[in-house]
C-alpha positions in Angstrom: 0.0 0.0 0.0 1.5 3.4 -1.0 1.2 6.5 1.1 -1.2 8.2 -1.3 -3.5 5.2 -1.3 -3.5 5.2 2.5 -4.6 8.9 2.5 -7.2 8.2 -0.2 -8.7 5.4 1.9 -9.0 7.6 4.9 -10.3 10.5 3.0 -12.9 8.4 1.2 -14.4 6.9 4.3 -18.1 7.6 4.1 -19.0 6.8 7.7 -17.2 7.1 11.0 -17.1 3.3 11.3 -15.3 3.1 7.9 -12.8 5.7 9.0 -12.2 3.8 12.3 -11.5 0.6 10.3 -9.1 2.5 8.0 -7.3 4.0 11.0 -6.9 0.5 12.6 -5.4 -0.7 9.4 -3.0 2.2 9.3 -2.1 1.6 13.0 -1.3 -2.1 12.3 0.9 -1.0 9.3 3.1 1.4 11.2 3.5 -0.3 14.6 6.8 -2.1 14.6 7.7 -0.9 11.0 10.2 1.9 11.1 10.3 2.1 7.3 6.5 2.8 7.1 6.7 5.3 9.9 9.3 7.4 8.0 7.3 7.0 4.8 3.9 7.9 6.2 5.1 10.9 8.3 6.6 12.4 5.2 3.2 12.6 3.5 2.0 16.1 4.5 -1.6 15.4 3.4 -1.9 12.3 5.4 -0.4 13.9 8.5 -2.7 16.9 8.1 -5.7 14.6 7.9 -4.7 12.7 11.0 -4.2 15.8 13.0 -7.6 17.0 11.9 -9.1 14.1 13.9 -7.4 15.2 17.1 -10.3 17.3 18.4 -12.2 16.9 21.7 -15.3 14.8 21.1 -18.7 15.7 22.2 -19.9 14.2 25.5 -21.3 10.7 24.9 -19.9 10.4 21.4 -18.2 7.0 21.9 -17.3 6.6 18.2 -15.5 10.0 18.1 -13.7 8.9 21.3 -12.4 5.8 19.4 -11.3 7.9 16.5 -9.2 10.2 18.7 -7.8 7.2 20.6 -6.8 5.4 17.4 -5.3 8.6 15.9 -3.3 9.2 19.1 -1.9 5.6 18.9 -0.8 6.2 15.3 0.8 9.5 16.2 2.5 7.9 19.1 3.8 5.1 16.9 5.2 7.7 14.4 6.9 9.6 17.3 8.5 6.4 18.6 10.9 6.4 15.6 12.7 9.3 17.3 14.8 11.5 15.1 13.8 9.7 11.9 10.2 11.1 12.1 10.6 14.1 14.4 10.8 17.1 12.0 7.4 16.7 10.2 5.7 16.1 13.6 7.1 19.3 15.1 6.5 21.3 11.9 2.8 20.2 12.0 2.7 21.3 15.7 1.7 17.9 16.9 2.5 18.6 20.6 0.2 21.7 20.6 -2.7 19.8 19.1 -2.4 16.9 21.6 -2.2 19.3 24.5 -5.3 21.1 23.2 -7.2 17.9 23.5 -5.8 17.0 26.9 -6.7 20.5 28.3 -10.4 19.8 27.3 -10.6 16.5 29.2 -10.1 17.2 33.0 -13.4 17.7 34.7 -14.5 20.7 36.7 -13.8 20.6 40.4 -16.1 18.1 42.2 -16.9 16.2 39.0 -15.5 12.9 37.8 -13.7 12.2 34.6 -16.0 10.8 32.0 -15.3 7.3 30.6 -14.4 8.6 27.2 -11.6 10.7 28.6 -10.2 7.7 30.5 -10.0 5.9 27.2 -8.3 8.8 25.3 -5.8 9.9 27.9 -3.4 7.0 27.8 -2.7 7.1 24.0 -2.7 10.9 24.0 -0.1 11.0 26.8 2.0 8.3 25.2 2.0 10.2 21.9 3.0 13.4 23.6 5.7 11.5 25.5 7.1 9.9 22.4 7.2 13.1 20.3 8.6 15.4 23.1 10.9 12.7 24.3 12.4 12.4 20.8 12.7 16.3 20.8 14.5 16.3 24.1 16.9 13.6 22.8 17.7 15.8 19.8 18.1 19.0 21.7 19.6 17.9 25.0 21.1 14.5 24.2 20.0 11.0 25.2 19.6 10.2 28.9 21.3 6.8 28.8 23.8 7.1 25.9 23.5 8.1 22.3 23.8 4.7 20.8 24.4 3.8 17.1 23.0 6.3 14.6 19.6 5.2 13.4 19.3 4.4 9.7 16.5 2.6 8.1 16.3 -0.3 5.6 13.3 -1.6 3.7 12.6 -4.3 6.2 11.7 -1.7 8.8 14.6 -2.7 11.0 17.4 -0.4 12.2 20.5 -1.1 10.2 22.3 0.1 7.1 21.7 3.4 5.5 18.9 3.2 2.9 16.8 6.3 3.7 17.4 9.4 5.8 15.2 11.0 8.4 12.0 12.5 7.1 12.2 16.2 6.1 9.8 19.0 5.9 9.1 21.1 2.8 11.7 22.5 0.4 12.1 25.8 2.3 12.9 24.7 5.8 16.0 25.9 7.4 18.1 24.9 10.4 17.4 28.0 12.4 13.6 27.6 12.1 13.9 23.9 12.9 15.9 24.7 16.1 13.3 27.2 17.1 10.4 24.7 16.6 12.2 22.1 18.7 13.1 24.5 21.5 9.6 25.9 21.6 8.0 22.5 21.8 10.1 21.5 24.9 8.6 24.3 27.0 5.0 23.8 26.0 4.2 21.6 28.9 5.4 24.2 31.3 3.0 26.9 30.1 0.5 27.5 33.0 -2.6 26.4 31.2 -0.9 23.2 30.1 0.8 22.1 33.3 -2.3 22.9 35.3 -4.3 20.6 33.2 -1.7 17.9 33.3 -1.2 18.0 37.0 -4.9 17.9 37.6 -4.9 14.4 36.0 -2.9 13.1 39.0 -6.1 13.4 41.1 -8.7 13.2 38.4 -7.4 9.9 36.9 -4.9 8.2 39.1 -4.9 5.1 36.8 -1.4 3.6 36.2 -2.0 3.7 32.4 -2.4 7.5 32.7 0.2 8.1 35.4 3.0 6.1 33.7 3.3 8.2 30.5 2.7 11.3 32.4 5.5 10.6 34.8 7.8 9.7 32.0 6.9 12.8 30.0 7.6 15.2 32.9 10.8 13.4 33.9 12.3 13.8 30.4 11.3 17.4 30.1 12.3 18.9 33.4 15.7 20.2 32.5 15.9 23.9 33.6 16.3 24.7 37.3 13.3 27.1 37.0 11.1 24.2 35.9 12.4 21.9 38.7 11.8 24.5 41.3 8.4 25.5 39.9 7.0 22.0 39.7 8.9 20.6 42.7 7.5 23.2 45.1 4.2 23.9 43.2 1.1 23.7 45.3 -2.2 22.3 44.0 -4.4 24.9 42.2 -6.5 26.8 44.7 -4.6 25.4 47.7 -3.6 27.4 50.8 -0.4 29.4 50.6 1.4 27.0 53.0 0.1 23.8 51.3 2.7 21.1 50.6 4.2 20.8 47.1 1.6 19.0 45.1 3.7 16.9 42.6 6.5 16.1 45.0 4.0 15.0 47.7 2.1 12.9 45.2 5.3 11.1 44.0 6.4 10.5 47.6 3.0 9.0 48.4 3.2 6.8 45.3 6.6 5.5 46.3 5.7 5.1 50.0 2.7 3.0 49.1 4.5 0.9 46.5 3.4 -2.3 48.0 -0.2 -3.2 48.7 -0.9 -6.6 50.2 -2.7 -8.9 47.7 -1.7 -6.7 44.7 1.3 -7.2 42.4 3.5 -4.1 42.6 3.7 -2.0 39.4 7.4 -1.9 38.9 7.2 0.3 35.8 5.1 2.9 37.5 7.4 2.9 40.6 10.4 3.3 38.4 8.8 6.2 36.5 7.9 7.9 39.8 11.4 7.6 41.1 12.8 9.0 37.8 10.5 12.0 38.0 11.3 12.6 41.7 15.0 12.5 40.9 14.5 14.9 38.0 12.6 17.3 40.3 15.2 17.3 43.1 18.3 17.6 40.9 20.2 20.7 42.0 17.3 21.8 44.2 18.2 22.0 47.9 14.7 23.2 48.9 13.0 20.2 47.2 15.6 17.9 48.8 14.9 19.4 52.2 11.2 18.7 51.7 11.9 15.1 50.8 14.2 14.7 53.7 11.6 16.0 56.2 8.5 14.3 54.5 6.7 11.5 56.2 3.7 9.5 55.1 1.1 7.4 56.7 1.0 3.8 55.7 -0.4 0.6 57.2 2.8 -1.1 56.3 4.8 1.0 58.7 2.5 0.1 61.7 2.3 -3.5 60.7 -1.5 -3.5 60.9 -4.3 -2.6 58.6 -5.7 0.0 61.0 -4.1 2.9 62.8 -1.3 3.8 60.4 1.6 5.6 61.8 3.9 8.2 60.3 7.3 6.9 59.1 10.2 8.4 57.2 9.8 7.8 53.5 13.5 7.3 53.1 13.1 3.9 54.8 11.1 2.9 51.7 13.9 4.1 49.5 16.4 1.9 51.4 14.0 -1.1 51.2 13.6 -0.6 47.4 17.3 -0.2 47.0 18.0 -3.5 48.7 15.1 -5.7 47.5 13.4 -4.0 44.5 13.5 -5.3 40.9 16.6 -4.2 39.0 15.0 -1.3 37.1 13.5 0.0 40.4 16.8 -0.3 42.3 18.6 1.7 39.6 15.9 4.3 39.6 16.2 4.5 43.4 20.0 4.9 43.1 19.6 7.7 40.6 16.9 9.5 42.6 18.9 9.3 45.9 22.0 10.4 44.1 20.3 13.7 43.1 18.8 14.0 46.6 22.2 13.6 48.3 23.9 15.9 45.8 21.2 18.6 46.4 21.6 18.3 50.2 25.4 18.6 49.8 24.9 21.8 47.7 22.8 23.5 50.5 24.3 25.8 53.0 26.3 23.9 55.7 24.0 24.8 58.5 21.1 23.2 56.7 22.8 19.9 56.0 22.1 16.8 58.1 25.0 14.9 59.6 23.1 11.8 58.8 22.4 12.3 55.1 18.7 11.5 55.1 16.4 11.8 58.1 17.2 9.1 60.7 18.1 6.4 58.2 21.8 5.6 57.9 21.9 6.2 54.2 25.1 7.9 53.0 26.9 8.4 49.7 29.1 5.5 50.7 26.2 3.1 51.2 24.8 4.1 47.9 28.1 3.7 46.1 28.4 0.1 47.5 25.0 -0.8 46.2 25.8 0.6 42.7 29.1 -1.3 42.6 27.3 -4.5 43.6 24.7 -4.1 40.9 27.4 -3.4 38.3 28.8 -6.9 39.0 25.5 -8.7 38.6 23.1 -6.9 36.2 22.7 -7.2 32.4 24.0 -4.7 29.8 21.0 -2.3 29.7 21.0 -2.0 33.5 24.8 -1.6 33.6 24.5 1.4 31.1 22.2 3.2 33.5 24.3 2.3 36.5 27.4 3.8 34.9 25.6 7.1 34.4 24.3 7.1 38.0 27.8 6.2 39.2 29.3 9.1 37.3 26.8 11.5 38.7 27.4 10.3 42.3 31.2 10.4 42.4 31.7 13.6 40.3 33.8 16.2 42.1 34.0 14.0 45.2 37.5 12.7 45.8 36.4 10.7 48.9 33.9 8.7 46.9 36.3 8.2 44.0 38.8 6.8 46.4 36.2 4.6 48.0 35.2 3.3 44.6 38.8 2.5 43.8 39.1 0.5 47.1 36.0 -1.5 46.0 37.7 -2.4 42.7 35.2 -0.3 40.6 37.8 1.1 38.1 39.1 -2.4 37.3 35.6 -3.7 36.9 34.7 -0.9 34.5 37.9 -1.5 32.5 37.1 -5.2 32.1 33.6 -4.2 31.0 35.1 -1.9 28.3 37.3 -4.6 27.0 34.4 -7.1 27.0 32.2 -4.7 25.0 34.7 -4.6 22.2 35.1 -8.4 22.2 31.3 -9.0 22.4 30.6 -6.6 19.6 33.3 -8.1 17.4 31.8 -11.6 17.8 28.3 -10.2 17.1 27.0 -11.1 20.6 26.2 -7.5 21.3 24.4 -5.2 18.9 26.0 -1.9 17.8 23.5 0.2 19.6 23.9 -1.5 23.0 27.6 -1.6 22.5 27.8 2.1 21.7 25.8 3.1 24.7 27.7 0.7 27.0 31.0 2.1 25.7 29.9 5.7 26.3 28.6 4.9 29.8 31.8 3.1 30.9 34.1 5.8 29.6 32.1 8.5 31.4 32.1 6.5 34.6 35.9 6.0 34.4 36.5 9.7 33.7 34.4 10.6 36.8 36.3 8.1 39.0 39.7 9.3 37.8 39.0 13.1 37.7 40.2 13.8 41.3 41.9 10.6 42.2 45.4 10.2 40.9 45.8 6.4 41.8 42.8 5.6 39.5 44.4 7.6 36.7 47.6 5.7 37.0 45.7 2.4 37.2 43.9 3.2 33.9 47.1 4.4 32.2 49.1 1.3 33.2 46.3 -1.3 32.9 47.0 -4.7 31.4 45.6 -5.5 29.0 45.9 -1.9 27.9 42.9 0.3 27.9 44.3 3.4 26.2 44.2 1.9 22.7 40.5 1.5 23.3 40.2 5.1 24.3 42.1 6.1 21.2 39.8 4.1 19.0 36.7 5.6 20.8 37.8 9.1 19.8 36.9 8.3 16.2 33.8 6.2 16.9 30.7 6.8 14.8 28.6 7.8 17.9 29.3 11.3 19.1 28.4 10.2 22.6 31.3 7.7 22.6 33.7 10.3 21.1 32.7 12.9 23.8 33.1 10.3 26.6 36.5 9.3 25.3 37.6 13.0 25.4 36.3 13.2 29.0 38.5 10.3 30.0 41.5 11.7 28.2 41.0 14.9 30.0 40.8 13.2 33.4 44.0 11.3 32.7 45.8 14.4 31.5 45.5 15.9 35.0 48.6 13.8 35.9 51.8 15.3 34.5 53.6 12.0 34.3 50.7 10.4 32.3 50.8 13.3 29.9 54.5 12.9 29.4 54.4 9.1 28.9 51.1 7.2 28.4 49.1 9.8 26.5 52.0 10.4 24.2 52.9 6.8 23.6 49.3 5.6 23.1 48.6 8.4 20.6 45.6 9.6 22.6 46.8 13.2 22.8 47.2 13.6 19.0 44.0 11.8 18.4 42.1 14.3 20.6 43.3 17.1 18.4 42.4 15.0 15.3 39.0 14.5 16.7 38.5 18.3 17.2 39.6 18.9 13.7 37.1 16.4 12.3 34.3 17.9 14.4 35.1 21.5 13.2 35.3 20.3 9.6 32.0 18.4 10.0 30.3 21.6 11.3 31.6 23.5 8.3 29.4 21.3 6.1 26.2 22.1 8.0 24.2 25.2 6.9 23.4 27.5 9.7 20.6 29.6 8.3 20.3 28.7 4.7 17.7 26.5 3.0 18.0 22.8 3.4 16.7 20.0 1.2 15.8 22.4 -1.6 16.6 21.3 -5.1 20.1 22.5 -5.9 20.8 23.7 -2.4 23.2 22.3 0.1 21.6 19.3 2.0 22.5 18.1 5.5 24.6 15.0 5.8 24.7 14.7 9.6 22.4 13.0 12.0 19.6 15.0 13.4 21.0 14.7 17.0 24.0 16.6 15.8 22.0 19.6 14.5 20.2 20.8 17.6 20.8 22.2 21.0 23.9 22.2 23.3 24.6 18.6 22.6 25.6 19.7 19.1 28.8 21.0 20.7 29.5 18.1 23.1 32.5 16.6 21.4 34.2 19.9 20.6 33.7 21.1 24.2 35.1 17.9 25.6 38.0 17.9 23.2 39.0 21.5 23.9 38.8 20.8 27.6 41.3 18.0 27.2 43.6 20.2 25.0 43.8 22.7 27.8 45.9 20.1 29.7 47.9 19.1 26.6 49.3 22.6 25.8 50.8 23.4 29.1 54.5 24.1 29.4 55.3 20.7 30.7 53.6 18.8 27.9 55.8 17.2 25.2 52.8 17.5 22.9 52.6 21.2 23.1 54.7 22.1 20.0 53.1 19.3 17.9 49.6 20.3 18.9 50.1 24.0 18.2 51.8 23.4 14.9 50.1 22.4 11.7 47.3 24.9 12.2 46.5 24.0 15.8 47.0 27.5 17.1 44.8 28.9 14.4 42.1 26.3 15.2 42.0 27.3 18.9 41.7 31.0 17.9 38.9 30.2 15.5 37.0 28.4 18.3 37.2 31.4 20.6 34.6 33.0 18.3 32.2 30.1 18.7 28.6 31.1 19.4 28.5 28.4 22.1 30.1 30.0 25.1 31.5 26.8 26.8 33.4 26.0 23.6 34.7 29.6 23.3 35.6 29.4 27.0 37.7 26.2 26.6 39.5 27.6 23.5 40.4 30.8 25.3 41.4 28.7 28.4 43.7 26.7 26.1 45.3 29.8 24.7 45.8 31.1 28.3 47.7 27.8 29.1 49.8 28.2 26.0 51.0 31.6 27.2 51.7 30.5 30.7 55.5 30.8 31.3 55.9 31.1 27.6 58.8 32.9 25.9 58.3 36.2 24.1 58.4 34.6 20.6 55.5 32.3 21.5 53.5 35.1 23.1 54.0 37.2 20.0 52.9 34.3 17.8 49.7 33.8 19.8 48.8 37.4 19.7 49.6 37.7 16.0 46.9 35.0 15.4 44.4 36.1 18.1 44.7 39.8 17.5 44.8 42.6 20.2 41.3 43.8 19.3 40.0 40.3 20.0 41.7 40.3 23.4 40.3 43.8 24.1 36.8 42.5 23.4 37.3 39.6 25.8 38.6 41.9 28.5 35.7 44.3 28.3 33.1 44.5 31.1 30.4 43.6 28.6 31.9 40.2 28.0 30.4 37.2 30.0 32.3 36.8 33.3 33.7 33.4 32.6 35.3 34.5 29.3 36.5 37.8 30.9 38.2 35.9 33.7 40.2 33.8 31.2 41.2 36.9 29.2 42.5 38.5 32.4 44.5 35.4 33.2 45.9 35.5 29.7 46.9 39.1 30.0 48.6 38.3 33.3 50.6 35.6 31.5 51.5 38.0 28.7 52.9 40.5 31.2 54.7 37.9 33.2 58.5 38.2 33.1 58.4 41.0 30.5 61.0 43.8 30.5 59.7 47.3 30.8 60.2 47.7 27.0 58.3 44.6 26.3 55.6 45.6 28.7 55.2 48.9 27.0 54.6 47.2 23.7 51.9 45.0 25.3 50.2 47.9 27.0 50.4 50.2 24.0 48.7 47.4 21.9 45.8 47.4 24.2 45.9 51.1 25.3 47.2 52.2 28.6 43.9 53.8 29.7 41.9 50.7 28.7 44.3 48.4 30.7 44.1 50.5 33.8 40.3 50.7 33.5 39.9 46.9 33.3 42.2 46.4 36.3 40.3 49.0 38.3 37.0 47.3 37.4 38.2 43.8 38.3 39.5 44.7 41.8 36.7 47.1 42.7 35.5 46.1 46.2 32.0 44.5 46.3 29.9 42.9 49.0 30.9 39.5 47.6 34.4 39.5 46.2 34.7 37.8 42.8 37.9 35.8 43.0 37.9 34.9 39.3 38.3 38.6 38.4 40.0 40.1 41.4 42.9 37.7 41.6 44.1 38.1 38.0 43.4 41.8 38.2 45.7 42.2 41.1 48.5 40.1 39.5 48.2 42.3 36.3 48.5 45.4 38.6 51.6 43.9 40.2 53.2 43.4 36.8 52.3 46.9 35.6 53.9 48.3 38.7 57.2 47.0 37.4 56.8 48.8 34.1 57.7 52.3 33.0 57.3 55.5 34.9 54.4 56.4 32.6 52.5 53.3 33.6 53.2 53.8 37.3 52.1 57.4 37.0 48.8 56.3 35.5 48.3 53.9 38.4 49.1 56.4 41.1 46.9 59.2 39.7 43.8 56.9 39.9 42.6 57.5 43.5 39.8 54.9 43.1 42.3 52.3 42.0 44.6 52.9 45.0 41.5 52.8 47.3 40.5 49.4 45.8 44.0 48.1 46.2 44.1 49.1 49.8 40.7 47.5 50.4 41.9 44.2 49.1 44.1 43.7 52.1 41.0 43.3 54.1 39.6 40.6 52.0 39.8 37.3 53.9 41.2 35.2 51.1 44.8 34.3 50.5 44.2 34.4 46.7 43.5 38.1 47.0 45.9 39.2 49.8 49.0 37.6 48.2 48.8 39.5 44.9 47.7 42.6 46.7 50.8 42.6 48.8 52.9 41.9 45.7 51.3 44.8 43.8 52.0 47.2 46.7 55.6 46.1 47.0 56.2 46.5 43.3 54.7 50.0 43.4 56.8 51.1 46.4 60.1 49.4 45.5 62.5 50.9 43.1 63.4 48.6 40.2 67.1 49.2 40.2 68.1 49.9 43.8 65.5 48.0 45.7 64.8 51.1 47.7 61.4 52.5 48.5 60.0 55.2 46.2 59.4 57.9 48.7 56.8 59.9 46.6 54.7 56.7 46.4 55.1 55.9 50.1 53.9 59.4 50.8 50.9 59.0 48.5 49.9 55.8 50.3 50.3 57.3 53.7 46.5 58.0 54.2 45.8 54.3 53.9 47.8 53.4 57.1 49.5 50.6 55.3 52.1 50.0 58.0 49.6 49.2 60.7 47.5 46.9 58.5 50.5 45.1 57.0 51.9 44.6 60.5 48.7 42.8 61.5 49.0 40.5 58.5 52.7 39.8 59.3 51.9 39.0 62.9 48.7 37.0 62.7 47.7 35.8 59.3 47.4 32.0 59.1 49.0 31.8 55.7 52.8 31.5 55.5 52.8 33.1 52.0 50.7 36.1 53.2 52.9 36.6 56.3 56.1 36.4 54.1 54.7 39.0 51.7 53.6 41.2 54.5 57.0 41.1 56.2 58.8 41.9 52.8 56.5 44.9 52.3 56.8 46.0 55.9 60.6 46.0 55.7 60.4 48.1 52.6 58.1 50.6 54.2 60.4 50.8 57.3 63.2 52.0 55.2 61.2 55.0 53.9 61.1 58.3 55.7 58.3 59.0 58.1 
């Protein structure tokens, strides 16, 4: 049956019963057949006809209810093909149309949901979940690994490349496509939509409704504002001090997971845990509510009457120890986010015992995850690796504990096994890709702050680094990015950079990966037409067109290169040659700030302790105007901080003549202005700007009389410099003392400059420096204070 014949059959239906029969035939044709899904979704007339059926039926019109339900099943099936069918569905505004029907279904307060609504809601919510879930994967990246790129063959199976993802119209463009996708992802959070959706929790608490609803929200809650709004949102019309509606509902669902005489719904429980974990991620207030929450349950009291309150965390622990594998993993993921959120709260609000009165700590959770990693199947291990990476990230204590439990060795054996199983055909390419990505990410998290784990990976036998090198050119961008992350973690050890990373070829392959990514991006049109006759067409997977995930590999690769271009790296000259320096400069202009930041960071590292010829080479490619732009107050703070660090490096060890050339290139007034702005006293000192600003000032103070004169005539600059001595951070006091000493001390005779000493007299430097010399806890601060004090003592008065 061709697509046109399908549309004609639907369009020619004379009676609703005929139309329903034709819809059932279409449903049977697309379910399980990826080829048909891509073919049918590309038929604009057919898609338009189907969406015309998505209208709220009149009360009591059972046949119309069946038409809407069947149509929703078809749309859900089309959306289940992910990126292959996504563009036409978003272009046709499918999520808007589904939400419009859902909004019309919840009953008025005090009324029950009519039976027709109960039949329509499950397929409508599943369709919305499928379409918006695929959109989230395209824009934000896949939750549990990217996997192999989907390409369709005539059998309807995923395999070799026969057809490409369905496109929309000849005049589409990437910019419009990105806008459609981004707009679709926030539709659910518009007040009239999320009010209707949340009302279903009470109006229709049926598992077939709750399951896709939980899954939908868990996938879409990405922004902190969404998490806080939904996590702490009270029910419509509730009192101001009413408990958070959705969070309380989920905790009740989890607390009452087991009802005597009824089989537990593991899928629903898993979805509830995933949603609760998504809500609490990075939200200390939501975590505090979970920690303090208690429910009433007959299970807690041990009787069917007189239920007593009990800490809900006890249920988490029980599920973690005895639940089905999928539930145990969901519990681990949820508790990881809860514990991380508690850790991010102010110290006075943290509990010594991590969760209520239950002895559940990060270490307990780590032990469970490692145990599960040893016993579960591939799909479960993939998720566990992602949860493990989230749990141990930036926590050296946990990384050490994981090493003591043999976790890095276990993961390395899994990585080796994946290659062997995939080669023998015992593991499919998709599962192997996601497993490889997950293991590499987990290893990078375990090695990031723990040097013994880095050495273990670098010296492993059989060797692991050749697998990392191969992963850097893997077809899946998730695997490439994960390999870059592990290379970055390993490069934090100087000895490994000088030996293993060089010998294995990982360092050079990281740069080659970055070059390939930049070259690939050069083939993708940014705003021009796509798929038009005679115009440039896209030759990359949909996942690599959209959102921040588009830049994942480049960001990860440049972060690694930051460690490979330092002055101790034997790869530095090789990486900068052959256009490497030009590539980094090009990336500083990236519209994606994290990529521009990493590129600028790498250039900063290149100039650290560099000779004047290399500094001149860097600035010849970067340009002084570009550096001025990065140093300007209008630039985002993260980029500006790196630019200040870079200027500090450029001025380091320069002669007065060389310094004059640097300052003249930027403009003396401009340089003094940016220094004054960076060290200006504020209620909350910004160390990222203040520290390099003070080091720049200390370098400038060693320059020509003209530069020093410009410094000393700026009263506000001297006041700011004086104020920095009161800042309770060594990172500020040390360069402040150095800057004052360089201002006061004569370059040639090491004698105090009396006019400058007299100029600084009103700031009572001697008394304040004496206090630092006598009582500061830092040896470096005391030493700097003593040096400055001795200099001031030699001055008159």
